C-alpha positions in Angstrom: 7.4 21.1 55.7 9.7 20.5 58.3 12.8 22.0 59.0 15.7 18.8 56.8 18.4 19.6 59.7 15.6 18.3 62.3 15.2 14.9 59.9 17.2 12.8 56.9 18.5 14.9 54.7 17.7 12.8 51.6 16.3 9.3 50.8 19.9 7.4 50.7 20.5 8.5 54.3 16.5 7.2 55.0 17.1 3.4 53.5 20.3 3.7 55.0 18.8 4.3 58.9 18.5 0.8 61.0 14.8 1.8 62.4 15.8 -0.1 65.7 19.0 1.7 66.5 18.0 5.3 67.4 17.3 8.6 64.9 13.6 9.2 65.0 12.3 6.5 67.1 8.7 7.2 65.0 9.7 6.7 61.9 9.4 2.9 61.6 10.2 0.8 58.3 7.6 -2.1 58.2 9.2 -4.9 57.3 7.1 -7.4 56.9 5.6 -5.3 53.6 1.9 -5.4 55.5 1.0 -2.1 54.4 1.4 -3.0 50.7 0.7 -6.2 50.1 -2.6 -7.7 50.0 -4.7 -9.3 53.3 -3.8 -12.7 52.6 -1.3 -13.0 49.9 2.5 -11.4 49.7 2.6 -10.1 46.1 5.7 -7.8 46.6 7.6 -10.5 48.4 11.1 -9.7 45.5 11.0 -6.5 48.1 11.1 -8.8 51.6 14.2 -8.3 53.1 15.9 -12.5 53.5 15.8 -13.8 56.7 18.0 -16.5 58.5 17.7 -19.1 56.5 15.7 -18.6 54.0 16.8 -18.9 50.1 18.6 -16.6 48.8 16.6 -15.5 44.8 19.6 -13.1 44.0 20.3 -12.8 39.6 22.3 -16.3 38.1 25.1 -15.5 36.0 24.2 -16.2 32.8 26.8 -19.1 31.0 28.6 -18.5 28.2 28.3 -19.9 25.1 31.0 -21.0 22.7 30.3 -19.8 19.1 31.1 -21.3 16.4 34.0 -20.7 13.9 32.7 -17.3 11.9 29.2 -16.9 13.6 28.4 -12.7 14.3 28.6 -11.4 17.6 24.9 -11.1 19.4 23.3 -8.1 19.4 22.2 -7.2 23.0 18.6 -6.2 23.5 18.0 -3.1 25.4 15.6 -3.8 28.2 15.1 -0.2 29.4 16.9 3.1 30.6 18.8 2.2 34.0 19.8 4.8 36.3 17.0 6.9 35.9 15.8 7.5 39.3 19.8 7.8 41.2 19.3 11.6 41.3 16.7 11.1 43.3 18.0 9.4 46.1 20.2 12.5 46.5 17.3 15.2 46.4 15.9 16.3 50.2 13.5 14.7 52.0 11.5 17.4 51.7 11.5 18.0 48.3 10.9 14.7 47.9 7.4 14.9 50.4 6.2 17.7 47.9 7.0 16.0 45.0 5.3 12.5 45.7 2.2 14.8 46.5 1.5 14.8 43.1 1.0 12.1 42.3 -1.8 9.3 42.9 -1.9 6.9 45.0 -1.8 3.9 42.0 1.8 5.6 41.7 3.4 5.0 44.5 2.6 1.9 45.1 4.6 1.4 41.4 6.8 3.7 42.6 7.6 1.4 46.0 8.4 -1.8 44.0 11.1 -0.5 41.8 14.0 -0.4 44.7 14.8 -1.3 47.9 15.2 2.7 49.4 12.4 4.2 47.8 10.2 1.3 48.9 10.9 1.7 52.8 11.1 5.5 52.3 7.5 4.8 51.2 6.6 2.4 53.4 7.4 4.4 56.2 4.5 5.3 58.5 5.6 8.5 59.2 5.0 8.9 54.8 1.5 8.6 55.8 1.0 13.0 54.8 2.3 12.1 51.2 -0.4 9.0 50.6 -3.2 11.2 51.9 -1.8 14.4 49.6 -2.2 11.2 46.6 -5.5 10.5 47.8 -6.6 13.7 47.7 -5.9 14.3 44.5 -8.3 12.1 43.1 -11.5 13.0 42.0 -13.9 12.0 43.1 -12.5 12.3 46.8 -11.8 8.7 47.8 -13.4 8.1 52.2 -10.7 8.8 54.7 -8.8 5.9 55.4 -10.2 3.5 58.0 -8.3 2.6 60.9 -8.3 -1.1 59.5 -5.7 -0.6 57.0 -3.0 1.1 56.1 -2.5 3.8 53.8 -0.7 1.6 51.0 -3.4 -1.3 51.9 -6.4 1.1 51.3 -4.5 2.7 48.0 -4.1 -1.2 46.5 -7.0 -1.9 47.2 -9.2 0.9 45.9 -6.7 1.3 42.4 -5.0 -2.0 41.8 -7.6 -4.9 39.4 -5.8 -8.6 40.7 -7.0 -10.5 42.6 -5.9 -11.2 45.7 -6.0 -15.0 46.2 -4.6 -15.5 42.2 -2.9 -12.5 41.3 -3.8 -12.3 38.1 -5.6 -9.8 35.8 -8.6 -10.8 35.0 -11.9 -9.0 33.6 -14.8 -9.8 35.9 -12.6 -9.1 39.3 -15.1 -7.7 42.3 -14.2 -5.6 44.5 -15.9 -6.9 48.4 -15.3 -4.0 50.3 -16.5 -5.1 53.5 -14.4 -8.5 53.6 -11.2 -6.2 52.1 -10.1 -7.9 49.2 -10.6 -9.0 45.6 -11.5 -11.7 44.1 -12.4 -13.1 40.7 -15.3 -15.6 39.9 -12.8 -18.7 39.8 -11.6 -17.9 42.9 -14.7 -17.1 44.4 -16.2 -20.9 44.2 -14.9 -23.1 46.8 -13.9 -20.5 48.8 -16.9 -18.8 49.8 -20.6 -19.2 50.3 -23.5 -16.9 49.7 -25.4 -15.8 52.6 -29.0 -16.5 50.7 -30.0 -19.9 52.1 -27.5 -20.8 54.4 -28.2 -22.2 57.8 -26.0 -20.4 60.5 -25.0 -22.4 63.3 -23.1 -20.2 65.6 -23.0 -20.1 69.5 -25.9 -17.6 71.3 -25.3 -14.5 71.8 -23.2 -13.8 69.0 -26.1 -13.5 66.7 -25.4 -9.4 66.0 -22.2 -10.0 65.4 -22.4 -12.6 62.6 -25.2 -10.2 60.7 -22.4 -7.6 60.4 -20.2 -10.0 58.2 -19.9 -9.1 54.7 -23.0 -9.3 52.7 -21.7 -11.0 49.3 -19.6 -13.5 50.7 -19.5 -15.6 53.6 -16.1 -17.5 55.0 -16.8 -19.9 58.0 -12.8 -19.1 58.8 -13.8 -15.4 59.7 -16.7 -17.1 61.9 -14.0 -19.6 63.8 -11.7 -17.1 64.5 -14.3 -15.1 66.0 -15.1 -18.4 68.4 -11.4 -18.5 69.5 -10.8 -14.7 70.4 -14.8 -14.9 71.9 -13.5 -17.8 74.3 -9.8 -16.2 74.6 -11.2 -12.8 75.9 -11.8 -12.4 79.4 -14.5 -9.3 79.7 -16.5 -11.6 76.8 -19.4 -8.5 76.5 -16.4 -5.9 76.2 -15.0 -7.6 72.9 -18.4 -7.9 71.8 -19.3 -4.7 72.1 -16.0 -3.5 70.5 -16.2 -6.0 67.7 -19.4 -5.1 66.4 -18.5 -1.3 66.6 -15.8 -2.2 64.5 -17.7 -4.2 62.2 -20.1 -1.7 62.0 -17.6 1.2 61.0 -16.2 -1.3 58.4 -19.8 -1.8 56.7 -20.4 2.0 56.6 -17.1 2.9 54.8 -17.5 0.1 52.6 -21.2 1.7 51.7 -19.2 4.3 51.1 -16.2 2.8 48.9 -18.9 1.9 46.5 -20.2 4.8 46.0 -17.5 6.3 45.6 -16.1 3.8 43.2 -19.4 3.5 41.1 -18.3 7.9 40.4 -14.6 7.1 40.1 -15.6 5.0 37.0 -18.3 7.3 35.6 -15.5 10.0 35.9 -12.7 7.2 33.8 -15.7 7.4 31.6 -16.2 10.3 30.8 -12.4 11.3 30.7 -11.9 8.5 28.6 -14.8 10.4 26.2 -13.4 13.9 26.6 -9.5 12.6 25.6 -10.7 10.8 22.7 -12.8 13.5 21.9 -9.9 16.2 22.3 -7.5 13.9 20.2 -10.1 13.4 17.5 -10.5 17.5 17.1 -6.8 17.7 16.6 -7.0 15.3 13.7 -10.2 17.1 12.8 -8.2 20.6 12.5 -5.6 19.0 10.9 -7.3 17.6 7.2 -9.1 20.9 8.1 -5.7 22.6 6.9 -5.5 19.7 4.2 -8.7 21.1 2.4 -11.6 19.7 4.0 -12.8 22.4 5.8 -15.8 22.2 3.9 -17.0 19.2 5.5 -15.5 19.0 9.2 -17.3 22.2 9.8 -20.4 20.4 8.5 -19.8 17.5 10.8 -19.7 19.9 13.2 -22.9 21.4 12.7 -24.5 17.9 13.3 -22.5 17.1 16.0 -21.3 14.7 13.7 -17.8 13.7 14.4 -15.4 12.1 12.3 -14.0 9.5 14.6 -17.7 8.1 14.9 -17.5 7.6 10.7 -14.2 6.0 11.3 -13.4 2.7 13.4 -9.6 3.1 12.4 -9.9 6.7 13.5 -10.7 5.8 16.5 -8.3 2.7 17.5 -5.3 5.2 16.8 -7.0 8.1 19.1 -7.0 5.3 21.8 -3.2 5.1 21.9 -1.1 7.3 23.5 -0.3 10.6 22.3 2.7 13.3 21.3 2.8 16.5 19.6 6.4 16.1 18.1 7.1 19.1 16.2 5.6 19.1 12.9 3.5 16.8 12.3 1.2 15.0 15.1 1.8 11.5 16.0 0.5 8.8 18.1 3.2 6.7 19.3 3.3 2.8 19.3 0.7 2.6 16.2 1.2 2.0 12.7 4.8 1.3 13.3 7.3 1.0 15.8 8.9 4.6 14.9 5.5 6.6 15.8 4.7 7.3 11.6 2.2 9.7 11.6 -0.8 9.2 12.3 -2.3 11.1 9.4 0.4 10.3 6.7 -0.5 6.2 8.0 -4.5 7.0 7.9 -5.4 9.6 5.3 -6.3 7.3 2.5 -8.4 5.6 5.2 -9.8 9.3 6.2 -10.2 10.9 2.5 -12.3 8.1 1.8 -14.7 8.3 4.7 -15.1 12.5 4.5 -15.6 12.1 0.7 -18.2 9.1 1.5 -19.6 12.5 3.9 -18.8 14.3 0.9 -20.9 13.2 -0.9 -23.8 12.5 1.5 -23.9 16.2 1.6 -24.7 17.5 -1.7 -26.8 14.5 -1.9 -28.6 15.8 1.1 -28.3 19.4 -0.2 -30.0 18.6 -4.3 -32.5 16.9 -2.4 -33.5 19.8 -0.3 -33.4 21.7 -3.6 -35.3 19.3 -6.0 -38.4 18.5 -3.4 -39.6 22.0 -4.1 -38.7 21.3 -8.1 -40.1 18.4 -9.1 -43.7 19.3 -7.8 -43.9 21.9 -10.9 -42.3 20.1 -13.2 -45.2 17.2 -12.1 -48.0 19.9 -12.6 -45.8 20.5 -16.1 -45.6 16.9 -17.1 -49.5 16.3 -15.9 -50.7 18.9 -18.3 -48.9 17.9 -21.6 -50.6 14.3 -20.5 -53.7 15.4 -20.4 -53.2 16.5 -24.2 -52.8 12.5 -24.7 -54.7 10.5 -26.2 -55.3 7.4 -23.3 -54.5 4.8 -26.1 -51.1 7.1 -27.4 -48.0 6.8 -26.0 -46.8 9.2 -23.0 -44.1 8.7 -20.6 -43.8 9.4 -17.3 -42.2 11.8 -15.4 -39.3 9.2 -14.4 -38.0 9.5 -18.1 -38.6 13.2 -18.5 -37.1 14.2 -15.2 -33.6 11.9 -16.4 -33.1 13.9 -19.7 -29.6 15.7 -19.4 -31.4 18.8 -20.6 -34.5 19.1 -18.5 -32.3 18.2 -15.4 -29.6 20.2 -16.3 -32.1 22.9 -15.9 -33.9 21.4 -12.9 -30.2 21.7 -10.6 -29.1 24.8 -11.8 -31.8 27.1 -12.2 -31.9 30.2 -10.6 -35.3 30.6 -10.3 -37.6 28.0 -10.4 -40.5 28.8 -8.3 -44.2 28.7 -11.1 -44.9 26.9 -13.8 -43.8 29.2 -15.7 -39.9 29.2 -15.0 -40.7 26.1 -17.7 -41.5 27.8 -19.8 -38.4 26.6 -21.7 -38.8 22.6 -21.6 -42.3 23.5 -22.0 -41.2 24.4 -25.5 -38.9 21.9 -26.0 -40.9 18.6 -24.6 -41.9 17.0 -28.1 -39.0 16.6 -29.1 -37.3 15.5 -25.5 -39.9 12.8 -25.3 -39.2 11.6 -29.1 -36.1 11.3 -27.6 -36.7 10.0 -25.0 -39.1 7.2 -26.7 -36.3 6.4 -29.6 -33.7 5.8 -26.6 -36.6 3.3 -25.2 -37.3 1.2 -28.2 -33.0 0.9 -28.8 -32.9 -0.5 -25.5 -36.1 -3.4 -26.5 -34.3 -4.5 -30.0 -31.0 -5.0 -28.2 -32.8 -7.2 -26.1 -34.7 -8.7 -28.4 -31.1 -9.4 -30.9 -29.4 -10.8 -27.7 -32.0 -13.6 -27.9 -32.9 -14.2 -31.9 -29.5 -12.6 -33.5 -29.0 -9.2 -35.3 -29.8 -10.7 -38.8 -33.0 -10.2 -38.5 -33.4 -7.4 -41.8 -36.4 -5.3 -39.9 -35.8 -1.9 -39.2 -36.7 -1.4 -35.3 -41.1 -0.7 -35.4 -41.1 -4.1 -37.4 -39.4 -5.9 -35.7 -41.3 -4.9 -31.7 -44.4 -4.6 -33.4 -43.3 -8.6 -35.2 -46.4 -11.6 -33.4 -43.9 -13.2 -32.1 -42.5 -10.5 -30.1 -43.4 -10.7 -26.1 -41.7 -9.2 -22.9 -41.9 -10.2 -19.5 -41.4 -7.5 -16.2 -41.6 -10.4 -13.4 -45.4 -10.1 -13.4 -47.2 -9.8 -16.8 -45.2 -12.6 -19.1 -46.8 -11.0 -22.4 -46.2 -7.1 -22.8 -46.5 -6.3 -26.2 -45.0 -3.2 -28.1 -45.7 -0.1 -27.8 -47.5 -1.2 -24.2 -44.3 -1.8 -23.0 -43.2 2.0 -23.0 -45.7 3.1 -20.5 -45.7 -0.4 -18.7 -45.8 0.1 -14.8 -43.9 -2.2 -14.2 -40.5 -0.5 -15.6 -41.1 2.9 -13.8 -41.6 1.3 -10.3 -38.2 0.2 -8.1 -38.3 -3.0 -6.9 -36.9 -3.4 -3.0 -32.4 -4.0 -4.1 -32.8 -0.5 -6.3 -31.1 2.0 -5.6 -33.1 4.4 -5.1 -31.5 8.0 -6.5 -32.8 11.6 -4.7 -35.9 12.1 -7.4 -36.7 8.4 -7.4 -36.8 8.6 -3.7 -39.1 11.6 -3.4 -41.2 10.3 -6.0 -41.0 6.5 -5.5 -40.6 6.4 -9.4 -37.4 5.6 -11.7 -36.7 6.1 -15.0 -37.8 3.3 -17.7 -36.5 0.2 -16.7 -34.0 1.4 -14.3 -34.5 -2.0 -12.3 -33.8 -4.4 -14.7 -37.4 -6.3 -14.2 -38.2 -6.4 -18.0 -36.9 -8.7 -20.4 -37.0 -10.2 -23.5 -39.8 -12.9 -23.4 -37.4 -16.6 -24.5 -40.0 -19.2 -24.2 -43.2 -17.1 -25.2 -41.6 -16.1 -28.4 -40.8 -19.7 -28.8 -44.2 -20.8 -28.4 -45.8 -18.1 -30.7 -43.2 -18.7 -33.0 -45.5 -22.6 -34.0 -48.5 -20.6 -33.6 -48.1 -18.5 -36.0 -46.3 -21.5 -37.8 -49.0 -23.4 -37.6 -51.6 -20.3 -38.6 -50.0 -20.5 -42.0 -47.8 -17.7 -42.1 -43.9 -16.8 -41.7 -43.1 -15.5 -37.9 -39.7 -14.1 -39.0 -42.6 -11.2 -40.9 -45.7 -11.6 -39.1 -47.1 -8.7 -37.6 -49.4 -8.7 -34.4 -52.2 -6.7 -36.2 -51.8 -9.3 -39.2 -52.1 -12.0 -37.3 -55.0 -10.0 -35.3 -57.1 -10.0 -38.9 -56.7 -13.8 -39.6 -57.6 -14.0 -35.9 -57.2 -18.0 -36.3 -58.9 -20.0 -33.5 -57.1 -23.4 -32.2 -58.7 -25.6 -29.6 -56.6 -27.4 -26.4 -57.2 -31.4 -26.8 -55.9 -32.0 -23.3 -58.0 -29.0 -21.7 -61.3 -30.3 -22.9 -63.6 -31.1 -20.6 -67.0 -33.0 -21.0 -69.1 -31.0 -18.4 -67.3 -27.9 -19.8 -66.8 -28.3 -23.0 -64.3 -28.5 -25.7 -60.8 -25.8 -24.5 -60.9 -23.1 -27.8 -58.0 -20.1 -27.8 -57.4 -17.4 -29.7 -53.9 -17.4 -30.8 -52.7 -14.1 -29.0 -53.3 -15.7 -25.9 -51.6 -18.6 -26.2 -54.8 -20.5 -24.9 -57.4 -17.8 -25.7 -61.2 -17.2 -25.9 -62.2 -18.6 -29.8 -63.7 -16.4 -31.6 -67.5 -16.9 -31.8 -67.7 -16.2 -28.1 -64.8 -13.5 -27.9 -66.8 -10.1 -28.5 -69.2 -11.5 -25.8 -67.5 -12.4 -23.7 -64.7 -9.1 -23.9 -67.8 -6.8 -23.8 -68.5 -8.5 -20.4 -65.5 -8.1 -19.1 -64.8 -4.4 -19.8 -68.8 -3.9 -18.2 -67.7 -5.4 -14.8 -67.3 -3.0 -12.2 -64.4 -4.1 -11.4 -62.8 -3.0 -14.9 -60.8 0.4 -15.3 -58.8 0.0 -18.1 -60.4 2.4 -20.1 -60.5 6.0 -20.4 -62.6 9.1 -21.4 -60.4 10.3 -24.8 -62.1 14.0 -23.4 -61.0 13.7 -19.9 -59.5 10.5 -19.2 -62.3 9.2 -16.5 -61.3 5.8 -16.4 -64.4 3.2 -15.7 -65.8 0.4 -17.4 -67.9 0.3 -20.6 -71.1 1.4 -18.4 -69.7 3.5 -16.3 -68.2 5.4 -18.5 -70.8 5.2 -21.3 -73.0 7.0 -18.5 -70.4 9.4 -18.4 -69.9 10.2 -21.8 -73.7 11.6 -21.6 -73.9 13.7 -18.5 -71.0 15.7 -18.4 -70.4 16.0 -22.5 -73.4 15.9 -23.4 -73.4 12.8 -26.6 -76.5 11.3 -26.6 -74.8 7.9 -28.1 -71.6 7.5 -27.2 -69.4 4.1 -28.2 -66.5 2.8 -28.1 -66.4 2.5 -31.8 -66.9 6.5 -31.7 -64.3 7.0 -30.4 -65.6 8.7 -27.1 -63.8 6.2 -24.7 -60.9 3.5 -25.5 -59.1 1.4 -23.7 -55.9 2.1 -22.1 -52.3 1.8 -23.5 -51.5 0.1 -19.9 -54.4 -1.7 -19.6 -54.2 -5.0 -18.0 -55.3 -7.7 -20.7 -58.3 -9.6 -20.4 -59.4 -13.1 -19.9 -59.2 -15.0 -23.0 -60.6 -18.1 -23.2 -63.6 -20.5 -22.4 -65.1 -23.8 -23.0 -67.9 -24.0 -25.4 -70.5 -27.2 -25.3 
């Protein structure tokens, strides 16, 4: 720093010194403020000295208003703290140089506009070391100030955001470094023309200079000024050589500035992300102290931050942050008195962490069950192999969700092989009966919801009525007990929210997706069919109707080419008794039919393939369905029961 005795001792002395009346001849004050304003617009005219003949824009006194009788005095609004910089004016100039050297160029611009004294001090050409020191504080390093710009002009071009033509701070403003201005898209239209496709009409000898125009935009004003200067120059070649060298230097500098600005924006983005992460970490640390340490630690181990889970915390972390004793507060957030961000966002953050905890525990449960479910599947398959194919055998979806089985599968410490499931194996018949009773109760509830509770029948008799049929969305005439093992009751639908178990096996408990319903429409038709057959629909069972096997003819469906259309009662329009055995036997023998199964090994197939299978694999010479060597599986698809007779 220089000796204060040789120069001005304070900012007040600098401001009061007449730049043209002796003193330090090198300490020149720029009265036109060209060093801080934009090239084409004087945006700080409030700080300019009033010249003779110009209007005075001093503050006008506010007119006094007559108060009405009984009116309370108005409260004076506080506009800000005045006089905060009054001590700055009495500081030593060398101290000011040291202080201002820690500021950024944009801070110096704002400081120069606070009062006339700081403006005159910072707009002096002798203050260039301060501006240079401020430039050195920018990361990445800003290119050196070019000769055609002063330090304040360079700072304004690099860091301010307003358009040089309309002075508005809008999005989409482009800095044209080669032309030394910023411009918005609205001001660009009508003022400049694109270079591409433009026809140049310039005098010969200036082609190289014209080619050095700013590449983004072209203004005819610049070319006209060059032509006037070219005509006025005594030595045209020397003038042209000087201008070409100047434009080349400006273009090279503009390229360096464009590269710097891109890196500068990247650094700002990195700083902003780092700031948000640091602020979010402070909040996470505070939440960990409040009892959420396990969730916060798990988030960090999996590279998942709380700020990415909660948009409200993201908004809060973008505000100014301060630490004011206890607790951590964000300024200007939630309320004007700087409420605690933790307390303000606590309900939202707790819901976020609760949801994360649920997902974390679900993942842990999934990892445990993914290795144990196959062992349970092996036990269920072993049990189902001991049951006839035409008997009720509930699926693993129901067995797993039984409370006793589920508790054993989750909380058992040692479950490595099938032998560890012996406690469940011993109780499996009782568990299956409990599950079947629960499903049958649910079916009775469906029937009673449509037909009423005053039927006077016990559960099995009600479900076995000839008029009791159910629907799964695909099949419309499913009867008891087939409905207990129907595939449509165990397959999850698209809207169904799969549990951990269902996601692993793609199976659900019986009717978890709500697909099974009581078929009211078919029930009403079957009531009429049973009545026409001479039976009471309120008490007649399906087996009784099968024994009677009444046949119906549909006159509307009769065809002169195909014959009379005959129906069996259970299909509501199905096969007549004369050909029923023949048609059903032919369909069961079809090579595509897989609705039958071997009673010994449960191999599926049709009547022909299973007959061959029983003979070759089990050594029975004359196997048949009547002898029980193979049967129709309980959940086999229904066969077509209609035909025409001539």
